[in-house]
C-alpha positions in Angstrom: -29.1 -4.6 11.0 -27.8 -8.1 11.8 -29.5 -8.4 15.2 -33.1 -8.6 16.4 -35.1 -5.5 17.1 -35.4 -6.5 20.8 -31.6 -6.1 21.2 -31.4 -2.9 19.0 -34.0 -0.8 20.8 -32.4 -0.9 24.3 -29.0 0.1 22.8 -30.6 3.0 20.9 -32.6 4.1 23.9 -29.4 4.2 25.9 -27.9 6.5 23.4 -30.9 8.8 23.4 -30.8 8.9 27.2 -27.1 9.9 27.1 -27.9 12.7 24.7 -30.9 13.7 26.8 -33.2 13.3 23.9 -36.8 12.0 23.9 -37.1 8.4 22.6 -40.3 6.8 21.3 -41.5 4.1 18.9 -41.6 6.4 15.9 -37.9 7.3 16.4 -37.0 3.7 17.0 -38.7 2.7 13.7 -37.0 5.5 11.8 -33.5 4.5 13.1 -34.2 0.8 12.5 -35.0 1.5 8.8 -32.2 4.1 8.4 -29.5 1.9 9.9 -30.5 -1.3 8.2 -27.2 -1.3 6.2 -25.1 -0.9 9.4 -24.1 -4.0 11.5 -24.7 -4.0 15.2 -21.0 -3.9 15.8 -20.7 -0.8 13.6 -23.7 0.7 15.5 -22.0 0.2 18.8 -18.8 1.7 17.5 -20.7 4.8 16.2 -22.6 5.0 19.5 -19.3 4.8 21.5 -17.8 7.6 19.2 -20.8 9.8 20.0 -20.4 9.1 23.7 -16.7 10.0 23.6 -17.5 13.2 21.9 -20.0 14.0 24.7 -17.1 13.9 27.2 -15.6 17.0 25.5 -18.6 18.9 24.2 -22.3 19.5 24.7 -24.9 17.2 23.2 -25.8 18.0 19.6 -28.9 20.1 19.1 -30.2 17.5 16.6 -29.7 13.8 16.5 -30.8 11.6 13.6 -29.8 8.6 11.5 -27.2 10.7 9.7 -25.5 11.4 13.0 -24.8 7.7 13.5 -23.5 7.3 10.0 -21.2 10.3 10.4 -19.9 9.0 13.7 -19.2 5.6 12.0 -17.3 7.4 9.2 -15.1 9.1 11.9 -14.0 5.6 13.0 -12.4 4.8 9.7 -8.6 5.0 9.7 -7.1 8.0 8.0 -5.2 7.3 4.9 -1.5 7.0 5.5 0.6 10.0 4.6 2.6 9.5 1.4 6.2 10.2 2.0 8.9 10.1 -0.6 11.1 7.1 -0.1 14.7 8.2 0.4 13.8 11.5 -1.4 13.8 9.7 -4.7 13.8 12.2 -7.5 13.4 10.0 -10.6 11.3 10.7 -13.6 9.1 8.7 -15.9 12.1 7.1 -17.6 13.4 6.0 -14.2 10.0 4.5 -13.4 9.9 2.7 -16.7 13.5 1.4 -16.2 12.5 0.1 -12.7 9.5 -1.8 -14.2 11.6 -3.3 -17.0 14.3 -4.3 -14.5 11.8 -6.0 -12.2 10.4 -7.9 -15.3 13.9 -8.9 -16.2 14.7 -10.2 -12.7 11.4 -12.2 -12.6 12.0 -13.6 -16.1 15.5 -14.7 -15.1 14.3 -16.1 -11.8 11.8 -18.3 -13.7 14.8 -19.7 -15.6 16.7 -20.4 -12.3 19.0 -17.4 -12.6 19.1 -15.3 -9.4 20.9 -12.1 -8.6 21.7 -12.8 -5.0 23.9 -15.3 -3.1 22.5 -18.5 -1.6 22.4 -17.0 1.9 20.2 -14.1 0.8 18.0 -16.4 -1.2 17.5 -18.7 1.7 16.6 -15.9 4.1 19.8 -15.3 6.0 19.8 -11.7 4.7 16.7 -9.6 4.0 16.0 -8.1 0.6 16.2 -4.7 2.2 19.7 -5.5 3.7 21.2 -8.0 1.2 24.7 -9.5 1.7 27.7 -7.8 0.1 27.8 -10.6 -2.4 24.3 -9.9 -3.5 25.0 -6.2 -3.8 27.9 -7.0 -6.1 25.6 -9.1 -8.3 22.9 -6.5 -8.6 25.2 -3.5 -9.1 25.6 -4.1 -12.8 21.9 -4.4 -13.3 21.3 -1.1 -11.5 24.1 0.7 -13.4 22.8 -0.5 -16.8 19.2 0.2 -15.9 20.2 3.8 -15.0 22.2 4.0 -18.3 19.2 3.0 -20.3 17.0 5.6 -18.5 19.6 8.3 -19.1 20.0 7.5 -22.8 16.2 7.5 -23.3 15.9 10.8 -21.4 18.6 12.5 -23.4 17.5 11.3 -26.8 15.8 13.9 -29.0 13.3 13.1 -30.2 12.2 10.5 -27.7 13.1 7.0 -28.8 10.5 4.8 -30.5 9.3 1.7 -28.6 11.3 -0.5 -30.9 14.5 1.5 -30.1 13.8 1.5 -26.4 13.4 -2.3 -26.5 16.6 -2.7 -28.5 18.6 -0.5 -26.1 17.1 -2.3 -23.1 18.2 -5.7 -24.5 21.7 -4.4 -25.2 22.0 -2.9 -21.6 20.8 -6.2 -20.0 23.3 -8.2 -22.1 26.1 -5.9 -21.0 24.9 -6.2 -17.4 24.9 -10.0 -17.7 28.5 -10.0 -19.0 29.6 -8.0 -16.0 27.5 -10.2 -13.6 29.1 -13.4 -15.0 32.5 -11.8 -14.2 31.3 -11.1 -10.6 30.0 -14.7 -10.3 33.4 -16.1 -11.5 35.3 -13.9 -9.0 33.0 -14.9 -6.2 33.3 -18.6 -7.0 37.2 -18.3 -7.2 37.2 -16.5 -3.8 35.1 -19.2 -2.2 
């Protein structure tokens, strides 16, 4: 406990009074030792949780150190529900292709090559809602990434790691050729 015993005892006695339970020095000592890993703020949260529960139900028959730890545990936020994003139905090949594409984009960015227009790169458009020009630049990457995943998925037997790498490099080279064409068209239109 991160406070003095003189501050802890009255707060604990208040809780015992609310529960209509007898309070004495032996109980105070037991709770002090049993809650040594709990901060006073956590104790107050657990106490408040127990008092809220009293508004809706009868006091518990038994009350002990475990009751406070259990009340504190109830204070923890529930894990968020996992919901599929846009009902994505990909498989392990799609996941692998997504990771490879992310690596490709990062590698190219380290070289100063970006797949978005200046407005998007400077924050005028968000990554979730990129400009039409940025969508044009990324479309070949996505198409060739998907082609790689499809080829790997349909290959019997599954391609070796060396073959996967060879196909990936070939797909990204083709994507870059198309992207260079898009860049040239965008530059000519500007």
